MARLO-947078 format. One record per residue (C-alpha): x, y, z; residue in three letters; residue number from 1. Coordinates in steps of 0.05 Angstrom, whole numbers, m for minus. Layout:
N
<site px="X" py="Y" pz="Z" r="ALA" k="NUM"/>
...
//
This chain:
96
<site px="m155" py="m383" pz="m643" r="MET" k="1"/>
<site px="m155" py="m307" pz="m644" r="GLY" k="2"/>
<site px="m209" py="m257" pz="m629" r="ILE" k="3"/>
<site px="m225" py="m248" pz="m703" r="GLY" k="4"/>
<site px="m234" py="m322" pz="m716" r="ALA" k="5"/>
<site px="m278" py="m329" pz="m654" r="SER" k="6"/>
<site px="m323" py="m272" pz="m676" r="ILE" k="7"/>
<site px="m326" py="m302" pz="m746" r="PHE" k="8"/>
<site px="m348" py="m369" pz="m718" r="LEU" k="9"/>
<site px="m401" py="m336" pz="m675" r="ILE" k="10"/>
<site px="m428" py="m297" pz="m734" r="ALA" k="11"/>
<site px="m427" py="m357" pz="m780" r="LEU" k="12"/>
<site px="m462" py="m399" pz="m727" r="GLY" k="13"/>
<site px="m515" py="m346" pz="m718" r="ALA" k="14"/>
<site px="m528" py="m345" pz="m793" r="ILE" k="15"/>
<site px="m535" py="m421" pz="m795" r="PHE" k="16"/>
<site px="m579" py="m422" pz="m732" r="ALA" k="17"/>
<site px="m625" py="m364" pz="m746" r="PHE" k="18"/>
<site px="m623" py="m342" pz="m819" r="ALA" k="19"/>
<site px="m619" py="m406" pz="m860" r="ILE" k="20"/>
<site px="m680" py="m449" pz="m866" r="ASP" k="21"/>
<site px="m658" py="m508" pz="m908" r="ALA" k="22"/>
<site px="m675" py="m581" pz="m902" r="ASN" k="23"/>
<site px="m616" py="m626" pz="m918" r="LEU" k="24"/>
<site px="m647" py="m688" pz="m887" r="GLY" k="25"/>
<site px="m584" py="m717" pz="m855" r="TRP" k="26"/>
<site px="m556" py="m650" pz="m829" r="LEU" k="27"/>
<site px="m592" py="m602" pz="m783" r="ASP" k="28"/>
<site px="m564" py="m532" pz="m797" r="LEU" k="29"/>
<site px="m594" py="m504" pz="m732" r="ASN" k="30"/>
<site px="m551" py="m552" pz="m691" r="VAL" k="31"/>
<site px="m490" py="m536" pz="m734" r="VAL" k="32"/>
<site px="m502" py="m462" pz="m721" r="GLY" k="33"/>
<site px="m508" py="m471" pz="m646" r="TRP" k="34"/>
<site px="m444" py="m514" pz="m644" r="VAL" k="35"/>
<site px="m406" py="m461" pz="m684" r="LEU" k="36"/>
<site px="m430" py="m406" pz="m637" r="MET" k="37"/>
<site px="m410" py="m447" pz="m577" r="LEU" k="38"/>
<site px="m340" py="m461" pz="m606" r="VAL" k="39"/>
<site px="m333" py="m386" pz="m621" r="GLY" k="40"/>
<site px="m352" py="m365" pz="m551" r="VAL" k="41"/>
<site px="m304" py="m416" pz="m520" r="VAL" k="42"/>
<site px="m249" py="m393" pz="m566" r="GLY" k="43"/>
<site px="m262" py="m320" pz="m549" r="LEU" k="44"/>
<site px="m261" py="m333" pz="m475" r="ILE" k="45"/>
<site px="m197" py="m373" pz="m481" r="THR" k="46"/>
<site px="m163" py="m320" pz="m523" r="THR" k="47"/>
<site px="m183" py="m264" pz="m475" r="LEU" k="48"/>
<site px="m158" py="m306" pz="m416" r="TYR" k="49"/>
<site px="m90" py="m316" pz="m447" r="PHE" k="50"/>
<site px="m85" py="m242" pz="m467" r="TRP" k="51"/>
<site px="m103" py="m222" pz="m396" r="ASN" k="52"/>
<site px="m51" py="m268" pz="m364" r="THR" k="53"/>
<site px="2" py="m245" pz="m413" r="ARG" k="54"/>
<site px="m11" py="m173" pz="m395" r="ARG" k="55"/>
<site px="m6" py="m187" pz="m321" r="ARG" k="56"/>
<site px="64" py="m217" pz="m325" r="THR" k="57"/>
<site px="94" py="m162" pz="m367" r="VAL" k="58"/>
<site px="115" py="m102" pz="m325" r="VAL" k="59"/>
<site px="136" py="m40" pz="m363" r="ALA" k="60"/>
<site px="183" py="7" pz="m328" r="THR" k="61"/>
<site px="172" py="80" pz="m344" r="PRO" k="62"/>
<site px="228" py="118" pz="m377" r="VAL" k="63"/>
<site px="256" py="168" pz="m329" r="ARG" k="64"/>
<site px="304" py="223" pz="m344" r="GLU" k="65"/>
<site px="328" py="229" pz="m273" r="ASP" k="66"/>
<site px="364" py="173" pz="m239" r="ARG" k="67"/>
<site px="379" py="174" pz="m165" r="VAL" k="68"/>
<site px="452" py="154" pz="m156" r="VAL" k="69"/>
<site px="459" py="163" pz="m81" r="ALA" k="70"/>
<site px="404" py="170" pz="m31" r="ASP" k="71"/>
<site px="420" py="180" pz="42" r="ARG" k="72"/>
<site px="373" py="157" pz="97" r="VAL" k="73"/>
<site px="342" py="213" pz="137" r="VAL" k="74"/>
<site px="380" py="213" pz="203" r="PRO" k="75"/>
<site px="342" py="199" pz="268" r="VAL" k="76"/>
<site px="364" py="230" pz="334" r="GLN" k="77"/>
<site px="329" py="215" pz="400" r="ASP" k="78"/>
<site px="269" py="183" pz="366" r="ASP" k="79"/>
<site px="255" py="244" pz="323" r="ARG" k="80"/>
<site px="268" py="253" pz="249" r="VAL" k="81"/>
<site px="317" py="307" pz="230" r="VAL" k="82"/>
<site px="290" py="348" pz="171" r="ARG" k="83"/>
<site px="351" py="338" pz="128" r="GLU" k="84"/>
<site px="356" py="299" pz="64" r="GLU" k="85"/>
<site px="411" py="292" pz="13" r="TYR" k="86"/>
<site px="399" py="267" pz="m57" r="ARG" k="87"/>
<site px="448" py="265" pz="m115" r="GLU" k="88"/>
<site px="416" py="264" pz="m184" r="VAL" k="89"/>
<site px="452" py="253" pz="m249" r="ARG" k="90"/>
<site px="419" py="265" pz="m315" r="ARG" k="91"/>
<site px="435" py="222" pz="m376" r="PRO" k="92"/>
<site px="486" py="253" pz="m421" r="GLY" k="93"/>
<site px="521" py="294" pz="m367" r="TYR" k="94"/>
<site px="591" py="273" pz="m343" r="PRO" k="95"/>
<site px="597" py="241" pz="m276" r="ALA" k="96"/>
//
């Protein structure tokens, strides 16, 4: 059940529970309205739960124009870091 159908059931249940005052004898429209609202809320919570879990598992990687081809590790000499770094960057569309 989607979000739209859940909201529709909640609205229809509210109409039956609060706006209609009819006596059918064998059917209580107030109870039908409350049941429809409950089903709509359960459907809405379930739909939002599945949408939330689906969004957590999908990881979008950003499109980057620069790609690091080679990245050297900063050399360490005598427990101190040498302030030298080498990075080769190739842009898409340029020859290697």
